C-alpha positions, 0 to 999 in steps of 0.5 A: 311463802308457803301460804302464797304458794298454797293460794297460787295453787288453789287459784290455778286449780280453780281456773283450770276447773272453771275452764274445763267446765266452760268447755264442757258446757260449750260442748254439751250445748252444741249437742243439746239442740232438739234432736232430729228424729229418724223413724225407721220401720224395719222387719228387725227379725230378718237380715234386711231389717237388723243390718239396716238398724245397726248401720243407721245407728252406727252412722248416727253415732258417728255424726253425733260424736262430731257435733251433729247436724248444722241446721241453720245456725244451730247444731242438732243431734240425730235420734233414731226410733226403730219399730218392727214392721214384721213385714218379712214374716209369712202371713203378716198383712201389709196393714201392720207395716202401715200402722208402724209407719203411722206410729213413727210419724204420730207417736214418735214424732219422726222428722224423717223416715229412713229404712223401710218398710222392707217388703215391696208391697208394704213400701208401695202402700206406705207411699200414700202415708208419706204423701199424706203427712209430707214426710221425706223418706229414704228407702234403704233396704228390701223393696227392689221393685221398679214400681217404687220409683215409677210411681214417683215419676208418674205422680211426682207432686204426690210422691216427691217425698219418697227416695230410694238410695239402694238398688232396684231390680231393673238395673240389677238385672240389666247392669249386673246379673246379665253381664255377670252371666255373660262373663261366666258364659265366656269364661267357662262355656256355660249356657244352660240356666235353671231359675228358682225364685221366691213368691214375692213381687220383686223375685217374680219380676226379676226371674221373668226379666232374667229369663227373657234377657238371658234367652236373648243372649244365648242362654237356654232357660230350662225351667223355673220353680217358685217357692212360698216364703218360709219353704224348707225343702228345695230338693224337687227343684234341685232334682229338676235342675240336675235332670235338665243338666243345668249349668247355672242355677239362678236363685232369687230369694230373700228368706233365711231358709235359703241356707237349706237350699245350699246345703241340699245343693251341696249334699246332692252334688248338683253339677250347676253353679249356684248364682244367688242374685238375691239370696239373703242367707248366703250374704251373711258372714256367718253363712260359712260356719252355719252351713259347715262350708257347704255354701262354697262356690255360691255367688251372691249379690249384696246390691251395693258395695260395702255390704262385703269387703272391697275397695270400691272407694276409700270410704268402703273399707273404713265403713267395713272396719267401723261396722266390724269394730262395733258389731263384731262382724263384717257388714252382713248383706244388702241394706247395710251400706245403703242404710248407713249412707242414707243418714249421711246423705240426709245430713248433707241435704239438711245442712244445704237446705238449712231447714227441716222443711220437707219441700226444702229437703226434697230440693236438696236431696235432688241436688245431691252429688256426693263423691266417694260414698261407701258404694260410689258417687251418690246422686238421685234421678230428680224425676223419680228419686232413684239413686243413679247406678253404675258399674264404676264407683266414680260415676254412680252407686255401684253394686257387688256380686261376691262368691264364697271361696275358702270361707271368705266372701270374694268380690268378683263383680263388677270388674272395677272393684273385683278382688278375685275371679269366679270358680266352679265347684270341682264336681262340675264338668268343665 
């Protein structure tokens, strides 16, 4: 009797082990297809590079954990290859970023390019390489210049492989910055504007557009200061703003030294609201601690929702929480949510195309209509491959402007996703 029980026990144990082995082999096989390689050229020492890398890897991890990408009848995982372009570093030539893009294609065998290059000048130059190798690229960070999608529209057949899933300066100024300024004007009666910008293509263009449109809307533009990348002293510009009785200082800079600007603004008690349309240092969750709270009241645009907490869509806070769980802090600024979404949009396009073929994926991307993404409805303009923007997440890709208030990033614009209102520094005369 004991012998029969022992044989039965051994038999059942063997069966269980066999079933588990079969399940393991089956699961392993589903994720063992040849990897789809995502090449990511990013300036990894800077916010708009490292946050993009983290977000891309988070999305890939989530997708692979659920079985990968369905390519026809086969399940294949994503694989990420990141290379540092250094294109946000002062003095680094555009040619260095182009070498990185070409290495990703030729040496790392990238099937797709997602991320950068990050600097506008480098990304524009890289378009010719992407055309040469017929590599589909989804730009996710940096590169706010309208020239990018204009080139696609003007030479579609050549540049049809280039897409941008993040915001661009034309819409941001017209659809977000000017309306936000008008809200400030209406609420507080402010109308005196001073502009401080970085000496890069998107900032120069953005500053000029803001100056023109703000003037047309009743703002007095008092002056403009332009700073080279890496500047560490902004006191002269701040003194000019103070002397001219500026009420709002519009800041457009994507360099980390902007934290110095805000410290100087606070210490000098400049009676003007700092409006960082693009101000990379102030975007980050660690900014408050780094400046000992001296950045309070600073406004900052993070381009797309999800780069700061809000409830733009149900997916927004799921993304915020997943990022925080993996990396120990909230999404850090521009380039985070868009880099994350690019991987999901690419997956969706590949599965609808049933192929990795560049032309097939281009066609699928042009037909993308993803409701409820991290920052709203994701669609591309089929003629220029720019993501379609909106101030309503049900209609398009929505942006975010937040203000630092009591150590928190409080979303204040657009109204449909705002969780608080803009406040003035106590030393400003109302």
